[in-house]
N, C-alpha and C positions, 0 to 999 in steps of 0.2 A: 735430211729429215731431222725433225725437232724430237729431240725423247721424250716422254713422260718421267714427269719428276719421280722419283723414287721412293714406294712408302713403306717404310719397314712394317707397317703393321697389316698388311695386306700380301706379302711373303708370306709360303704356306712353312716355315721356319716357324716365325712368330706368333702364327695363330696356332700350331700345333705346341706351344708352349703352355705349359698349365695351367699359371694365373694370369695367361695374354687374355685383356678383357675381347667381347665378341663384338664387331661392328653393330652397331642398333640398326635393324632392316626396319621396323615399325615404329620408331620412334615419328616419326613425323604423322601419323595417327593420332598420338596421342597428346601432340602439339595442334594439331588440326582443330581450328574453332568451325571450322563445315562439318570435320565427322559427329566434333562434340552435338554441335545442334541437333545434326542427322539424330543421335541415337537419342538425346532429351527430346523429341520427336518421339519416336517410337515408344519412349517412356511413358509419354500422356497417349500414346493411341492402347497401351499393354492396359492403363490406369482403366480406360474404357470399360472392361471386362468386371470390375470390383462396382463402378457406379449404375454399367445391368443390371449386378445382383443384388442393388441399394432397390432400384428401382421393385425390381420382381419382390423384394422384401417387402417395400410398399404394400403393392398389390395382396400381397399375403394377407398383411395385417386389415387391409380392411376388406377382405373376404372374411374374415372371422370376424370381425364388426358388423356384416352383413349377416353372418349367418345369427350372431346374438340375436340380433335386431327380430330372423326369421324366429329364432326360438322363443323368445316373448310374443311375438304375435301370434305363435300356432295357441297358444295356452291363453293369450288375453282378449285378442281379438285384432282382425289385421284394417286394412283398410277398407275402409266403406263406400256403400255408392249407393244412395237412393235411387230407383225409379217407379215411380206410380205416384197413388192408386192407378190403375185403368182396365179396363172392363175387354175380357177376350169371352165370345158367343162360338162356340163351333159350329158348322154348318159342311153340308155333305157337297161335294163338286165331283166330277168326270172327266177323270184325266188317262191320257194314253199313257201307257207304261210299255217300256221296251223289252222284251222277252229274249233278247240276243240274237244271231241266225236272223236279221232282215225282220221279226216277226213282233209286232206289237197288238198289245191288246185294250180296251175301257175299261180302267176298274173305278168303281165308288170310294174314293176317300174323304177321311173327316178334313178338312181344315180349319182355320179360324180366323175370325176378323177381331181387330183389336180399337178401341175407342175414347180416348184421351179425354181428360176432363177439359174444359171451358176455363178453369180459373187452377192456378195453383198454389198456395203461400206454405213456406217452407221452415219453420225459424226451429235453430237449432242456438244451443249451450256446447261446447265441448269444457269439461272442467276437463285440465290436464294432469297427468302427473309421474314423475322421473322414475322409472326402473332400471335398475341394475343389473348386469349379467358379464359378471367377472369384472373385468375392469371396464366395461364399456355400457354408458346410458343412452338407453331408449326410451321417447318420450309415447306416452300410453292418453287417454282420455276416457272418460264416461260420457256420453252423450243424451242428449233430451230431448229429443225433436215435437212437436206439434206441424202433423200434417193434414189442410185443411184444402179441400179440393170438391168444386162444382162441376158436373156435370150436364149438359145441355139437352132436352128433349131428343131421346133415338130412335121414334118412327122419322121414316124419311133420310135418316141417314144409309150409305151404301149402299145407293138401291139398283145398280148391280147384281146385289147377292143380298139383297133386303128379303127376295122370298123363300128363300132356302135358309136362315138362320134362325136358331133354335134359340129361345131368346129365352126356354124354360132350364136350360143349362148355360146360363152363365157363371162367370167367375168374374168376380173382384179381386186382384191381384196388385201385388206390392213386391217392388226388387230391395232384398238386401244383399249385398255380396259376400256377407258372413253370418252366417244365421250361429254358429255358435256363439256370438256374444250378446243374445238381446237375453236380458235380464228380467222379462218379466210378459206375461200374455199378451199379444197384437190385437186387439180390439179395435173395428170402425165402429164410430157412430153415426147412425144412419135412422131418420126418420123417429127418433129416440130410442132405439132397440140396437144392442152389442153385437156384431158380426164379429164373432170368433176367427182368427184367421188360422188354417192348419199350413204346416209345412208343404212344400210341391207345386209344380206350376199344372196348370192345365196344358201347356204348350211353350217351349224355350226357342219360339219364333222373336222374341224382342226380349227377353231376361231370362237368363241361365241358371241365377239362386235367388228363392224369395219364397212367398207367402200368398196362399188366396184361400178366399171363401167363396160357396156357393150364392149366386145372389139372379135365380129365378126373377125375370121381368112377365109381366103381362100385356095387354092392350093398356092398360089404365095407368101404370108406372112408363110405361114408352113414352106416354102422354105428355109427361111433365119432367122440369128438370127437379132435380135433387143433389144436396149438398151431405158430406161426411167430412168425419176428422178422425185423425188419428193420430196416439200418442206411442211414441217410441222410447223406450229405456234400450242402448246397447252400447258396448265397449268397442274401442274400436285404435287403431294406433297409427301416427303417421300424416294419413290424409282422409277427410271428408268431403264427397262427392253429390251434388245435387243431380238429376238427368230432368232438362225443365219439357218437361212431357202435355205441360197446360196451353191451350193457347195464349196467355195471359201466365208466366210463371213469376215470380216473387221471392227470393230466399234471402236471409241472413243469417248471420252466422257471429256469436257470442264467443269470447274464450278469455279467459289470463292469462293465458300461453304470451307473452311479447313478443314473439319472432317468426309467424305468420311466413306462410309463401303461396301466392294467390294463383293457382293453377287453372290448367282445363281451356275448355273455349273458348270460355267470357271473363273476363276481367270485371270486378266489383264498379258499379259506376259511384260508390263511394265506399271510402274503410275511413278508420281512425285506430291509431299503432302508437301506443307510447306502453309504459313500464308497467303499467296495470293490467295490460292486453292489449284486443283489436277487440274491434265490429268494423265486419265487411254486408254489404248490401247489394243485391242482386237484380235486375230487372229481364227478362227475355221473352220476346215476343217470338209466336210460332216463325213468324217471316225468316227470321234468325237461323234456323235448324233446315236442314235439308228430307225432315220427313213428315208430313200430313197431319190434321187429326184423329181421321180413321182410314183403315187401311188394312189389307190383307197378307201375310204373306211374313217373311222374315225381312224384321230390320233391325235387328240388335248391332251390328256392329254402328252406323249411324249414331242407334242412342247414345251404344259409348264413350263414340264420337263426342258428343255434344254437354257432356258431361262436364260442370266447371267447380270449384270450391276452393278449400285452402287446407294446405299441411301444415301441422307443427313441426317446425325443424329446430336442430339444434343449430345456433350461429356459426359455429367453428367446425369444419371440416376438417381437422390438421390432417387428412391424409391427400385433399386435394393439394393442401400447401406445400405437404412436403415432395408431392409427387411434381410440384412447379418449382420446388429449390434443387428436387434434383437435376434438372435439365440443365440448372445452369453450374453444374458439376466440372465439365469440362474445362469453363472461362474460369471458374473459380483455381483450376490447377495450371494451365496457363499463363494466368497472372503472377503466380505464385512461382511460377520457375523461370520466367522470365525476369525478373529480378532477381534470383540465381545466377541465373544466365546470364546476365550483364557486370551483376559485380565479380561473377569471374572472369569476364573480360576484361573490366575495364581495371580489377585489383589485382589483375594477371594470380588468380587463383587456380587452383585443379581440385572442385569439388567433380566426387566419385559419384559413377552411375547409380550405388545403390545407398549413397547420402539422399540423390533425388529422389529416391522409389519410397525411403522410408518419410520424406516431407507428404508425397503424395497421398501415400496410405492413411497418416494423419487426417489429411485433406477428407478421405472416403471416410473416417471416422467420423467424422463431424456428421453426416448423414444416418450413422444407425444409431448415433447421440440425439438428434432432433425428434427421431421417429419416437425410440423408449421414453424419453421424456416428454414428449409432447399428447404421448395417449395419458401422462399422470398429472402437469401443470399447465398444459394451455400450450397452442405453437407457438407466441409468441416471447413468451417465458422459457424455453425451451429450446428456441433461436437462440437469443440472447447467453445463456446460461452454456450452451455446444460450441456457439462462435467465439466467446471469451477464453471457453477450455483449449480449442484448438489454436487460437491465435498465439498463448499463452505457451502448449506446447513448441510448437512450429518456430516462434521467436526464439524460446530458449537454445533450441537443439542449432538454427542459425546463429547462436554466439559466439558455439564453440566452433562453427566451421568457417565464419567469415572472419571473427578475429577481430574484429570492428566493429564500434558501437554504431556509429554513423547508417552505416548499409543493414545493422541488425532493426535499427530504425526507419528504416526507409521499410524497411519489407514489413512489419508493424503496421505502419502509418498505411500501406497498399490495403494491408488484409483487413484492416478496420474500412478501409473504404470498399473493400471490392463487399465484403456481407453486407454493411450497410446499405448500398447500393442495392445485393442480392434480395435483400430484405423489404427494401421499398417497392420492388416491379413486382413482388410476388402479393403485398398488400392493394398496389394499387392496379387491381388485373384492367378496366377499361382502359389503361393508358400504359400498359406493360411493355407493348408494342413501340411507343412511342419513348419511351423513357430509356429501352431497350437499346434501342438502334442509337439514340444519341448518345449513350456512356458507353459503347461500341466505339462510335468515334473519336471519343474525345481518349479514349486507351489508346486508341492507335496512333493518335497525333502525339499522345508523350510517348507514345516508343518509339515511333520516328523521329522524335525531337532529339531524346537523348540517344538515339542509336547513327544519327547522323555523322555525327563527325569519328564513329569508330571506322579504323581503318582495318575491314576485316581479313585484310591481302598478310599483315604482320599482324595482326591479333593474340596468334598464336607463340609468338616470338618471345 
């Protein structure tokens, strides 16, 4: 029988010597590239925690900005929506009321019929101002509106309820979403007379907030059409909307604000935008909306859904872009760690996990710098400044780790390319998926090309 070779280091006498070296039972773990790759992957996953904290920070700052906007709007005036004018007439109706326990009874209740104008023309001028709340900017405006409406002869309308209509109690109603911002008395000019509006509405069937004035009508006034004009001076912020209550509605908006966003149920038929401001014009027919010219009951949801107009927006939303940048944080960390890992493999270095962690935390700091700086100098300048600062920090640290200029230069080049790629994707929203997919394919191809000749089984020796 073959004898095992005698190893003095394994004898109890040798291992009990005070200065005898202990056998390295775990040395293979330090040399194994597989174990080190798994450890690097675990560090990448751990760095997802600060990245998630960065996204929470962005949301918190965005909420603070929204709070600033609400504070300014609450004192200056909120988004404005103009509805009307329209005529509301009460009438008595008999309805069945449920009393519970299967019992019902018939009761007389007051309901309302509503009559919309034949033609509506709204001409608006919005004079913008920029207000500040802390470090945040809020766009507000002073609105000057001229509203012209033409009503048809009322006799013969709504024949099923015409006999019950109380025309002597009719009201002229005008919807204004934020009454606090009205800057002068609102009156309607009708047949040479001024009808002064009062706050409140006879019914909330179609308007939740607005003004009204009594407009009693007799048989003579019911038999002929009439026209009226209303001048409005009111403050607002953010958006301006018009509800197309006319059979033929025409609306125009002019402002010196150069960054509008046209929103609502209808886009303008024509618009002109330049550095000096914008002008937009809409034409809407009654066929384009889901409610008739005269009706009874509630239609407030349908009227609200048909509103259209313009928003005065700030062109740069640094929080939205910062959120999109944070979504590429994992790619940034993985790319930089890959460079460190390949240098470790190819140059037979030993980079400690703490060194990986410090580099990863430096990459996470990029996002906090980006958020803080973008609130003061804009997103593009903040991105470039933060990227240069982090690239310089990581490259300076890598120089002492790699101890090779070529590897350090490679890392710097990779970081410049990754930050440039992220900046391009963030600013090209329409092509973000296409550019991102192509970029990731190229990155994977480069990684496979660099690693194809590495003998992973012997890489740790």
